[in-house]
C-alpha positions, 0 to 999 in steps of 0.5 A: 605175864612171864614168858620163858625162852632161850637166848640167841647167839647171833654169831652162831645163828642159833639158840645158845641155851641161856634161859630168859624170863621176860616179864610182860603186860598184856596190852590188848587183844589182837584176835579175841576169838582166837585168843591172840594178845599183844604183849608189852616188850621190855625196852622195846626188844624182841627176844629171839628164842621164846617163840613157842615158849610158855607164858605163865600168869600168877593166880592166887598163891600159884602160877599157871600156864596161860598161853604160848608165845608167838613172838617171831623175829621182827614181829610184835610180841604176842601170845595165844591163850590156851583158854579157847583151845582148852576143850581140845587140849583136854581131849588130846591129853586124855587120848594120849593117856589111853594110848599110853595105857594100851601100849605101855609107851 
């Protein structure tokens, strides 16, 4: 699993724009029905700036979006799988496409 996020500058109290690629393993399911999984943290560090960022996995010869990071400061690293939400996501993407076609925006 590769999580993508941004670096955090403590002196400014803000994300500093450095892109981070964090390699993690899925350790266990925290909420299988909701698709929440605990991720391994390299060196036990919790990275700020990756909450809400994408989690990718290798599949065959390619890479696919597997979930969204839900790591928060002081919390364990986790991700929400897209699989339980796939039907809703596809409906929303189709709906937005129809709106785009109707309005041109």
